[in-house]
mmCIF entry with sequence, helices, sheets and N, C-alpha, C, O atoms, coordinates in Angstrom:
data_MODEL
# 
_entry.id   MODEL 
# 
_entity.id                         1 
_entity.type                       polymer 
_entity.pdbx_number_of_molecules   1 
# 
_entity_poly.entity_id                      1 
_entity_poly.type                           'polypeptide(L)' 
_entity_poly.nstd_linkage                   no 
_entity_poly.nstd_monomer                   no 
_entity_poly.pdbx_seq_one_letter_code       
;(UNK)(UNK)(UNK)(UNK)(UNK)(UNK)(UNK)(UNK)(UNK)(UNK)(UNK)(UNK)(UNK)(UNK)(UNK)(UNK)
(UNK)(UNK)(UNK)(UNK)(UNK)(UNK)(UNK)(UNK)(UNK)(UNK)(UNK)(UNK)(UNK)(UNK)(UNK)(UNK)
(UNK)(UNK)(UNK)(UNK)(UNK)(UNK)(UNK)(UNK)
;
_entity_poly.pdbx_seq_one_letter_code_can   XXXXXXXXXXXXXXXXXXXXXXXXXXXXXXXXXXXXXXXX 
_entity_poly.pdbx_strand_id                 A 
# 
loop_
_entity_poly_seq.entity_id 
_entity_poly_seq.num 
_entity_poly_seq.mon_id 
_entity_poly_seq.hetero 
1 1  UNK n 
1 2  UNK n 
1 3  UNK n 
1 4  UNK n 
1 5  UNK n 
1 6  UNK n 
1 7  UNK n 
1 8  UNK n 
1 9  UNK n 
1 10 UNK n 
1 11 UNK n 
1 12 UNK n 
1 13 UNK n 
1 14 UNK n 
1 15 UNK n 
1 16 UNK n 
1 17 UNK n 
1 18 UNK n 
1 19 UNK n 
1 20 UNK n 
1 21 UNK n 
1 22 UNK n 
1 23 UNK n 
1 24 UNK n 
1 25 UNK n 
1 26 UNK n 
1 27 UNK n 
1 28 UNK n 
1 29 UNK n 
1 30 UNK n 
1 31 UNK n 
1 32 UNK n 
1 33 UNK n 
1 34 UNK n 
1 35 UNK n 
1 36 UNK n 
1 37 UNK n 
1 38 UNK n 
1 39 UNK n 
1 40 UNK n 
# 
_struct_asym.id          A 
_struct_asym.entity_id   1 
# 
_struct_conf.conf_type_id            HELX_P 
_struct_conf.id                      HELX_P1 
_struct_conf.pdbx_PDB_helix_id       AA1 
_struct_conf.beg_label_comp_id       UNK 
_struct_conf.beg_label_asym_id       A 
_struct_conf.beg_label_seq_id        30 
_struct_conf.pdbx_beg_PDB_ins_code   ? 
_struct_conf.end_label_comp_id       UNK 
_struct_conf.end_label_asym_id       A 
_struct_conf.end_label_seq_id        32 
_struct_conf.pdbx_end_PDB_ins_code   ? 
_struct_conf.beg_auth_comp_id        UNK 
_struct_conf.beg_auth_asym_id        A 
_struct_conf.beg_auth_seq_id         30 
_struct_conf.end_auth_comp_id        UNK 
_struct_conf.end_auth_asym_id        A 
_struct_conf.end_auth_seq_id         32 
_struct_conf.pdbx_PDB_helix_class    5 
_struct_conf.details                 ? 
_struct_conf.pdbx_PDB_helix_length   3 
# 
_struct_conf_type.id          HELX_P 
_struct_conf_type.criteria    ? 
_struct_conf_type.reference   ? 
# 
_struct_sheet.id               AA1 
_struct_sheet.type             ? 
_struct_sheet.number_strands   4 
_struct_sheet.details          ? 
# 
loop_
_struct_sheet_order.sheet_id 
_struct_sheet_order.range_id_1 
_struct_sheet_order.range_id_2 
_struct_sheet_order.offset 
_struct_sheet_order.sense 
AA1 1 2 ? parallel      
AA1 2 3 ? anti-parallel 
AA1 3 4 ? anti-parallel 
# 
loop_
_struct_sheet_range.sheet_id 
_struct_sheet_range.id 
_struct_sheet_range.beg_label_comp_id 
_struct_sheet_range.beg_label_asym_id 
_struct_sheet_range.beg_label_seq_id 
_struct_sheet_range.pdbx_beg_PDB_ins_code 
_struct_sheet_range.end_label_comp_id 
_struct_sheet_range.end_label_asym_id 
_struct_sheet_range.end_label_seq_id 
_struct_sheet_range.pdbx_end_PDB_ins_code 
_struct_sheet_range.beg_auth_comp_id 
_struct_sheet_range.beg_auth_asym_id 
_struct_sheet_range.beg_auth_seq_id 
_struct_sheet_range.end_auth_comp_id 
_struct_sheet_range.end_auth_asym_id 
_struct_sheet_range.end_auth_seq_id 
AA1 1 UNK A 2  ? UNK A 4  ? UNK A 2  UNK A 4  
AA1 2 UNK A 34 ? UNK A 36 ? UNK A 34 UNK A 36 
AA1 3 UNK A 22 ? UNK A 26 ? UNK A 22 UNK A 26 
AA1 4 UNK A 15 ? UNK A 19 ? UNK A 15 UNK A 19 
# 
loop_
_atom_site.group_PDB 
_atom_site.id 
_atom_site.type_symbol 
_atom_site.label_atom_id 
_atom_site.label_alt_id 
_atom_site.label_comp_id 
_atom_site.label_asym_id 
_atom_site.label_entity_id 
_atom_site.label_seq_id 
_atom_site.pdbx_PDB_ins_code 
_atom_site.Cartn_x 
_atom_site.Cartn_y 
_atom_site.Cartn_z 
_atom_site.occupancy 
_atom_site.B_iso_or_equiv 
_atom_site.pdbx_formal_charge 
_atom_site.auth_seq_id 
_atom_site.auth_comp_id 
_atom_site.auth_asym_id 
_atom_site.auth_atom_id 
_atom_site.pdbx_PDB_model_num 
ATOM 1   N N  . UNK A 1 1  ? 0.436  -23.257 2.946   1.00 0.00 ? 1  UNK A N  1 
ATOM 2   C CA . UNK A 1 1  ? 1.536  -22.836 2.065   1.00 0.00 ? 1  UNK A CA 1 
ATOM 3   C C  . UNK A 1 1  ? 1.644  -21.330 2.218   1.00 0.00 ? 1  UNK A C  1 
ATOM 4   O O  . UNK A 1 1  ? 0.684  -20.587 2.013   1.00 0.00 ? 1  UNK A O  1 
ATOM 5   N N  . UNK A 1 2  ? 2.867  -20.897 2.592   1.00 0.00 ? 2  UNK A N  1 
ATOM 6   C CA . UNK A 1 2  ? 3.039  -19.439 2.693   1.00 0.00 ? 2  UNK A CA 1 
ATOM 7   C C  . UNK A 1 2  ? 3.989  -19.066 1.505   1.00 0.00 ? 2  UNK A C  1 
ATOM 8   O O  . UNK A 1 2  ? 4.976  -19.726 1.182   1.00 0.00 ? 2  UNK A O  1 
ATOM 9   N N  . UNK A 1 3  ? 3.552  -17.910 0.896   1.00 0.00 ? 3  UNK A N  1 
ATOM 10  C CA . UNK A 1 3  ? 4.495  -17.501 -0.165  1.00 0.00 ? 3  UNK A CA 1 
ATOM 11  C C  . UNK A 1 3  ? 5.185  -16.225 0.319   1.00 0.00 ? 3  UNK A C  1 
ATOM 12  O O  . UNK A 1 3  ? 4.507  -15.271 0.701   1.00 0.00 ? 3  UNK A O  1 
ATOM 13  N N  . UNK A 1 4  ? 6.499  -16.190 0.309   1.00 0.00 ? 4  UNK A N  1 
ATOM 14  C CA . UNK A 1 4  ? 7.379  -15.188 1.021   1.00 0.00 ? 4  UNK A CA 1 
ATOM 15  C C  . UNK A 1 4  ? 8.434  -14.846 0.018   1.00 0.00 ? 4  UNK A C  1 
ATOM 16  O O  . UNK A 1 4  ? 8.708  -15.536 -0.965  1.00 0.00 ? 4  UNK A O  1 
ATOM 17  N N  . UNK A 1 5  ? 9.046  -13.625 0.384   1.00 0.00 ? 5  UNK A N  1 
ATOM 18  C CA . UNK A 1 5  ? 10.149 -13.141 -0.307  1.00 0.00 ? 5  UNK A CA 1 
ATOM 19  C C  . UNK A 1 5  ? 11.411 -13.879 0.070   1.00 0.00 ? 5  UNK A C  1 
ATOM 20  O O  . UNK A 1 5  ? 12.326 -14.029 -0.740  1.00 0.00 ? 5  UNK A O  1 
ATOM 21  N N  . UNK A 1 6  ? 11.456 -14.357 1.352   1.00 0.00 ? 6  UNK A N  1 
ATOM 22  C CA . UNK A 1 6  ? 12.670 -15.141 1.723   1.00 0.00 ? 6  UNK A CA 1 
ATOM 23  C C  . UNK A 1 6  ? 12.149 -16.318 2.576   1.00 0.00 ? 6  UNK A C  1 
ATOM 24  O O  . UNK A 1 6  ? 11.427 -16.117 3.552   1.00 0.00 ? 6  UNK A O  1 
ATOM 25  N N  . UNK A 1 7  ? 12.523 -17.522 2.192   1.00 0.00 ? 7  UNK A N  1 
ATOM 26  C CA . UNK A 1 7  ? 12.171 -18.737 2.946   1.00 0.00 ? 7  UNK A CA 1 
ATOM 27  C C  . UNK A 1 7  ? 13.181 -19.194 3.843   1.00 0.00 ? 7  UNK A C  1 
ATOM 28  O O  . UNK A 1 7  ? 14.347 -19.216 3.448   1.00 0.00 ? 7  UNK A O  1 
ATOM 29  N N  . UNK A 1 8  ? 12.872 -19.586 5.075   1.00 0.00 ? 8  UNK A N  1 
ATOM 30  C CA . UNK A 1 8  ? 13.821 -20.150 6.056   1.00 0.00 ? 8  UNK A CA 1 
ATOM 31  C C  . UNK A 1 8  ? 13.230 -21.434 6.674   1.00 0.00 ? 8  UNK A C  1 
ATOM 32  O O  . UNK A 1 8  ? 12.025 -21.564 6.889   1.00 0.00 ? 8  UNK A O  1 
ATOM 33  N N  . UNK A 1 9  ? 14.093 -22.307 6.926   1.00 0.00 ? 9  UNK A N  1 
ATOM 34  C CA . UNK A 1 9  ? 13.674 -23.589 7.731   1.00 0.00 ? 9  UNK A CA 1 
ATOM 35  C C  . UNK A 1 9  ? 13.219 -23.100 9.097   1.00 0.00 ? 9  UNK A C  1 
ATOM 36  O O  . UNK A 1 9  ? 13.865 -22.292 9.764   1.00 0.00 ? 9  UNK A O  1 
ATOM 37  N N  . UNK A 1 10 ? 12.060 -23.646 9.472   1.00 0.00 ? 10 UNK A N  1 
ATOM 38  C CA . UNK A 1 10 ? 11.484 -23.250 10.807  1.00 0.00 ? 10 UNK A CA 1 
ATOM 39  C C  . UNK A 1 10 ? 11.763 -24.250 11.865  1.00 0.00 ? 10 UNK A C  1 
ATOM 40  O O  . UNK A 1 10 ? 11.623 -23.960 13.053  1.00 0.00 ? 10 UNK A O  1 
ATOM 41  N N  . UNK A 1 11 ? 12.195 -25.537 11.429  1.00 0.00 ? 11 UNK A N  1 
ATOM 42  C CA . UNK A 1 11 ? 12.469 -26.543 12.482  1.00 0.00 ? 11 UNK A CA 1 
ATOM 43  C C  . UNK A 1 11 ? 13.584 -27.423 11.838  1.00 0.00 ? 11 UNK A C  1 
ATOM 44  O O  . UNK A 1 11 ? 14.018 -27.216 10.705  1.00 0.00 ? 11 UNK A O  1 
ATOM 45  N N  . UNK A 1 12 ? 13.981 -28.361 12.610  1.00 0.00 ? 12 UNK A N  1 
ATOM 46  C CA . UNK A 1 12 ? 15.071 -29.170 12.111  1.00 0.00 ? 12 UNK A CA 1 
ATOM 47  C C  . UNK A 1 12 ? 14.754 -30.122 11.043  1.00 0.00 ? 12 UNK A C  1 
ATOM 48  O O  . UNK A 1 12 ? 15.639 -30.674 10.390  1.00 0.00 ? 12 UNK A O  1 
ATOM 49  N N  . UNK A 1 13 ? 13.370 -30.342 10.836  1.00 0.00 ? 13 UNK A N  1 
ATOM 50  C CA . UNK A 1 13 ? 12.959 -31.323 9.773   1.00 0.00 ? 13 UNK A CA 1 
ATOM 51  C C  . UNK A 1 13 ? 12.647 -30.662 8.494   1.00 0.00 ? 13 UNK A C  1 
ATOM 52  O O  . UNK A 1 13 ? 12.352 -31.335 7.506   1.00 0.00 ? 13 UNK A O  1 
ATOM 53  N N  . UNK A 1 14 ? 12.702 -29.272 8.463   1.00 0.00 ? 14 UNK A N  1 
ATOM 54  C CA . UNK A 1 14 ? 12.396 -28.522 7.279   1.00 0.00 ? 14 UNK A CA 1 
ATOM 55  C C  . UNK A 1 14 ? 13.623 -28.771 6.304   1.00 0.00 ? 14 UNK A C  1 
ATOM 56  O O  . UNK A 1 14 ? 14.783 -28.876 6.703   1.00 0.00 ? 14 UNK A O  1 
ATOM 57  N N  . UNK A 1 15 ? 13.226 -28.854 4.972   1.00 0.00 ? 15 UNK A N  1 
ATOM 58  C CA . UNK A 1 15 ? 14.175 -29.034 3.892   1.00 0.00 ? 15 UNK A CA 1 
ATOM 59  C C  . UNK A 1 15 ? 13.999 -27.996 2.908   1.00 0.00 ? 15 UNK A C  1 
ATOM 60  O O  . UNK A 1 15 ? 12.869 -27.759 2.481   1.00 0.00 ? 15 UNK A O  1 
ATOM 61  N N  . UNK A 1 16 ? 15.071 -27.314 2.481   1.00 0.00 ? 16 UNK A N  1 
ATOM 62  C CA . UNK A 1 16 ? 14.950 -26.232 1.428   1.00 0.00 ? 16 UNK A CA 1 
ATOM 63  C C  . UNK A 1 16 ? 15.298 -26.862 0.127   1.00 0.00 ? 16 UNK A C  1 
ATOM 64  O O  . UNK A 1 16 ? 16.396 -27.396 -0.030  1.00 0.00 ? 16 UNK A O  1 
ATOM 65  N N  . UNK A 1 17 ? 14.376 -26.818 -0.834  1.00 0.00 ? 17 UNK A N  1 
ATOM 66  C CA . UNK A 1 17 ? 14.541 -27.507 -2.077  1.00 0.00 ? 17 UNK A CA 1 
ATOM 67  C C  . UNK A 1 17 ? 14.270 -26.506 -3.297  1.00 0.00 ? 17 UNK A C  1 
ATOM 68  O O  . UNK A 1 17 ? 13.366 -25.672 -3.258  1.00 0.00 ? 17 UNK A O  1 
ATOM 69  N N  . UNK A 1 18 ? 15.075 -26.653 -4.309  1.00 0.00 ? 18 UNK A N  1 
ATOM 70  C CA . UNK A 1 18 ? 14.821 -25.772 -5.509  1.00 0.00 ? 18 UNK A CA 1 
ATOM 71  C C  . UNK A 1 18 ? 14.147 -26.691 -6.611  1.00 0.00 ? 18 UNK A C  1 
ATOM 72  O O  . UNK A 1 18 ? 14.708 -27.709 -7.016  1.00 0.00 ? 18 UNK A O  1 
ATOM 73  N N  . UNK A 1 19 ? 12.966 -26.288 -7.051  1.00 0.00 ? 19 UNK A N  1 
ATOM 74  C CA . UNK A 1 19 ? 12.300 -26.995 -8.080  1.00 0.00 ? 19 UNK A CA 1 
ATOM 75  C C  . UNK A 1 19 ? 11.966 -26.020 -9.208  1.00 0.00 ? 19 UNK A C  1 
ATOM 76  O O  . UNK A 1 19 ? 11.171 -25.106 -8.989  1.00 0.00 ? 19 UNK A O  1 
ATOM 77  N N  . UNK A 1 20 ? 12.522 -26.170 -10.373 1.00 0.00 ? 20 UNK A N  1 
ATOM 78  C CA . UNK A 1 20 ? 12.236 -25.338 -11.550 1.00 0.00 ? 20 UNK A CA 1 
ATOM 79  C C  . UNK A 1 20 ? 12.569 -23.799 -11.205 1.00 0.00 ? 20 UNK A C  1 
ATOM 80  O O  . UNK A 1 20 ? 11.884 -22.898 -11.689 1.00 0.00 ? 20 UNK A O  1 
ATOM 81  N N  . UNK A 1 21 ? 13.495 -23.578 -10.471 1.00 0.00 ? 21 UNK A N  1 
ATOM 82  C CA . UNK A 1 21 ? 13.859 -22.208 -10.134 1.00 0.00 ? 21 UNK A CA 1 
ATOM 83  C C  . UNK A 1 21 ? 13.019 -21.555 -8.925  1.00 0.00 ? 21 UNK A C  1 
ATOM 84  O O  . UNK A 1 21 ? 13.230 -20.412 -8.522  1.00 0.00 ? 21 UNK A O  1 
ATOM 85  N N  . UNK A 1 22 ? 12.056 -22.405 -8.403  1.00 0.00 ? 22 UNK A N  1 
ATOM 86  C CA . UNK A 1 22 ? 11.275 -21.934 -7.284  1.00 0.00 ? 22 UNK A CA 1 
ATOM 87  C C  . UNK A 1 22 ? 11.835 -22.627 -6.047  1.00 0.00 ? 22 UNK A C  1 
ATOM 88  O O  . UNK A 1 22 ? 12.001 -23.845 -5.992  1.00 0.00 ? 22 UNK A O  1 
ATOM 89  N N  . UNK A 1 23 ? 12.134 -21.733 -5.002  1.00 0.00 ? 23 UNK A N  1 
ATOM 90  C CA . UNK A 1 23 ? 12.672 -22.309 -3.741  1.00 0.00 ? 23 UNK A CA 1 
ATOM 91  C C  . UNK A 1 23 ? 11.471 -22.638 -2.851  1.00 0.00 ? 23 UNK A C  1 
ATOM 92  O O  . UNK A 1 23 ? 10.610 -21.796 -2.593  1.00 0.00 ? 23 UNK A O  1 
ATOM 93  N N  . UNK A 1 24 ? 11.445 -23.919 -2.381  1.00 0.00 ? 24 UNK A N  1 
ATOM 94  C CA . UNK A 1 24 ? 10.426 -24.343 -1.477  1.00 0.00 ? 24 UNK A CA 1 
ATOM 95  C C  . UNK A 1 24 ? 11.019 -24.922 -0.111  1.00 0.00 ? 24 UNK A C  1 
ATOM 96  O O  . UNK A 1 24 ? 12.177 -25.329 -0.016  1.00 0.00 ? 24 UNK A O  1 
ATOM 97  N N  . UNK A 1 25 ? 10.163 -24.912 0.857   1.00 0.00 ? 25 UNK A N  1 
ATOM 98  C CA . UNK A 1 25 ? 10.528 -25.595 2.103   1.00 0.00 ? 25 UNK A CA 1 
ATOM 99  C C  . UNK A 1 25 ? 9.445  -26.756 2.247   1.00 0.00 ? 25 UNK A C  1 
ATOM 100 O O  . UNK A 1 25 ? 8.238  -26.513 2.253   1.00 0.00 ? 25 UNK A O  1 
ATOM 101 N N  . UNK A 1 26 ? 9.940  -27.951 2.355   1.00 0.00 ? 26 UNK A N  1 
ATOM 102 C CA . UNK A 1 26 ? 9.189  -29.054 2.610   1.00 0.00 ? 26 UNK A CA 1 
ATOM 103 C C  . UNK A 1 26 ? 9.403  -29.627 3.954   1.00 0.00 ? 26 UNK A C  1 
ATOM 104 O O  . UNK A 1 26 ? 10.544 -29.818 4.375   1.00 0.00 ? 26 UNK A O  1 
ATOM 105 N N  . UNK A 1 27 ? 8.331  -29.912 4.655   1.00 0.00 ? 27 UNK A N  1 
ATOM 106 C CA . UNK A 1 27 ? 8.361  -30.364 6.105   1.00 0.00 ? 27 UNK A CA 1 
ATOM 107 C C  . UNK A 1 27 ? 7.196  -31.303 6.412   1.00 0.00 ? 27 UNK A C  1 
ATOM 108 O O  . UNK A 1 27 ? 6.113  -31.136 5.851   1.00 0.00 ? 27 UNK A O  1 
ATOM 109 N N  . UNK A 1 28 ? 7.400  -32.298 7.302   1.00 0.00 ? 28 UNK A N  1 
ATOM 110 C CA . UNK A 1 28 ? 6.237  -33.100 7.763   1.00 0.00 ? 28 UNK A CA 1 
ATOM 111 C C  . UNK A 1 28 ? 5.146  -32.215 8.347   1.00 0.00 ? 28 UNK A C  1 
ATOM 112 O O  . UNK A 1 28 ? 3.967  -32.565 8.305   1.00 0.00 ? 28 UNK A O  1 
ATOM 113 N N  . UNK A 1 29 ? 5.554  -31.028 8.912   1.00 0.00 ? 29 UNK A N  1 
ATOM 114 C CA . UNK A 1 29 ? 4.476  -30.156 9.476   1.00 0.00 ? 29 UNK A CA 1 
ATOM 115 C C  . UNK A 1 29 ? 3.921  -29.344 8.432   1.00 0.00 ? 29 UNK A C  1 
ATOM 116 O O  . UNK A 1 29 ? 4.640  -28.492 7.910   1.00 0.00 ? 29 UNK A O  1 
ATOM 117 N N  . UNK A 1 30 ? 2.622  -29.512 8.027   1.00 0.00 ? 30 UNK A N  1 
ATOM 118 C CA . UNK A 1 30 ? 2.125  -28.724 6.912   1.00 0.00 ? 30 UNK A CA 1 
ATOM 119 C C  . UNK A 1 30 ? 2.132  -27.215 7.128   1.00 0.00 ? 30 UNK A C  1 
ATOM 120 O O  . UNK A 1 30 ? 2.096  -26.453 6.162   1.00 0.00 ? 30 UNK A O  1 
ATOM 121 N N  . UNK A 1 31 ? 2.179  -26.774 8.391   1.00 0.00 ? 31 UNK A N  1 
ATOM 122 C CA . UNK A 1 31 ? 2.270  -25.317 8.606   1.00 0.00 ? 31 UNK A CA 1 
ATOM 123 C C  . UNK A 1 31 ? 3.608  -24.711 8.226   1.00 0.00 ? 31 UNK A C  1 
ATOM 124 O O  . UNK A 1 31 ? 3.707  -23.489 8.112   1.00 0.00 ? 31 UNK A O  1 
ATOM 125 N N  . UNK A 1 32 ? 4.615  -25.496 8.031   1.00 0.00 ? 32 UNK A N  1 
ATOM 126 C CA . UNK A 1 32 ? 5.967  -24.940 7.737   1.00 0.00 ? 32 UNK A CA 1 
ATOM 127 C C  . UNK A 1 32 ? 6.238  -25.051 6.223   1.00 0.00 ? 32 UNK A C  1 
ATOM 128 O O  . UNK A 1 32 ? 7.374  -24.830 5.804   1.00 0.00 ? 32 UNK A O  1 
ATOM 129 N N  . UNK A 1 33 ? 5.220  -25.389 5.376   1.00 0.00 ? 33 UNK A N  1 
ATOM 130 C CA . UNK A 1 33 ? 5.382  -25.408 3.964   1.00 0.00 ? 33 UNK A CA 1 
ATOM 131 C C  . UNK A 1 33 ? 5.427  -23.964 3.412   1.00 0.00 ? 33 UNK A C  1 
ATOM 132 O O  . UNK A 1 33 ? 4.527  -23.172 3.692   1.00 0.00 ? 33 UNK A O  1 
ATOM 133 N N  . UNK A 1 34 ? 6.502  -23.613 2.606   1.00 0.00 ? 34 UNK A N  1 
ATOM 134 C CA . UNK A 1 34 ? 6.691  -22.258 2.190   1.00 0.00 ? 34 UNK A CA 1 
ATOM 135 C C  . UNK A 1 34 ? 7.139  -22.375 0.733   1.00 0.00 ? 34 UNK A C  1 
ATOM 136 O O  . UNK A 1 34 ? 7.673  -23.392 0.290   1.00 0.00 ? 34 UNK A O  1 
ATOM 137 N N  . UNK A 1 35 ? 6.879  -21.222 -0.021  1.00 0.00 ? 35 UNK A N  1 
ATOM 138 C CA . UNK A 1 35 ? 7.336  -21.092 -1.382  1.00 0.00 ? 35 UNK A CA 1 
ATOM 139 C C  . UNK A 1 35 ? 7.886  -19.737 -1.519  1.00 0.00 ? 35 UNK A C  1 
ATOM 140 O O  . UNK A 1 35 ? 7.349  -18.796 -0.934  1.00 0.00 ? 35 UNK A O  1 
ATOM 141 N N  . UNK A 1 36 ? 9.022  -19.566 -2.326  1.00 0.00 ? 36 UNK A N  1 
ATOM 142 C CA . UNK A 1 36 ? 9.503  -18.290 -2.471  1.00 0.00 ? 36 UNK A CA 1 
ATOM 143 C C  . UNK A 1 36 ? 9.024  -17.589 -3.777  1.00 0.00 ? 36 UNK A C  1 
ATOM 144 O O  . UNK A 1 36 ? 8.990  -18.181 -4.856  1.00 0.00 ? 36 UNK A O  1 
ATOM 145 N N  . UNK A 1 37 ? 8.651  -16.271 -3.606  1.00 0.00 ? 37 UNK A N  1 
ATOM 146 C CA . UNK A 1 37 ? 8.062  -15.543 -4.821  1.00 0.00 ? 37 UNK A CA 1 
ATOM 147 C C  . UNK A 1 37 ? 9.158  -15.467 -5.826  1.00 0.00 ? 37 UNK A C  1 
ATOM 148 O O  . UNK A 1 37 ? 10.280 -15.038 -5.555  1.00 0.00 ? 37 UNK A O  1 
ATOM 149 N N  . UNK A 1 38 ? 8.778  -15.916 -7.036  1.00 0.00 ? 38 UNK A N  1 
ATOM 150 C CA . UNK A 1 38 ? 9.816  -15.814 -8.165  1.00 0.00 ? 38 UNK A CA 1 
ATOM 151 C C  . UNK A 1 38 ? 9.455  -14.663 -9.091  1.00 0.00 ? 38 UNK A C  1 
ATOM 152 O O  . UNK A 1 38 ? 8.275  -14.333 -9.212  1.00 0.00 ? 38 UNK A O  1 
ATOM 153 N N  . UNK A 1 39 ? 10.363 -14.081 -9.704  1.00 0.00 ? 39 UNK A N  1 
ATOM 154 C CA . UNK A 1 39 ? 10.213 -13.007 -10.753 1.00 0.00 ? 39 UNK A CA 1 
ATOM 155 C C  . UNK A 1 39 ? 9.536  -13.648 -11.907 1.00 0.00 ? 39 UNK A C  1 
ATOM 156 O O  . UNK A 1 39 ? 9.937  -14.729 -12.337 1.00 0.00 ? 39 UNK A O  1 
ATOM 157 N N  . UNK A 1 40 ? 8.395  -12.943 -12.492 1.00 0.00 ? 40 UNK A N  1 
ATOM 158 C CA . UNK A 1 40 ? 7.798  -13.410 -13.594 1.00 0.00 ? 40 UNK A CA 1 
ATOM 159 C C  . UNK A 1 40 ? 8.354  -12.771 -14.873 1.00 0.00 ? 40 UNK A C  1 
ATOM 160 O O  . UNK A 1 40 ? 7.906  -13.098 -15.972 1.00 0.00 ? 40 UNK A O  1 
# 
């Protein structure tokens, strides 16, 4: 899981999802999992 300022899909299977104000990338490839840094 990478935590980044901006998340981008890295392959065609990556999906960008918003959960409780946190932007995430979910993908069958675990190396492509990302989460966007939210303001606290």
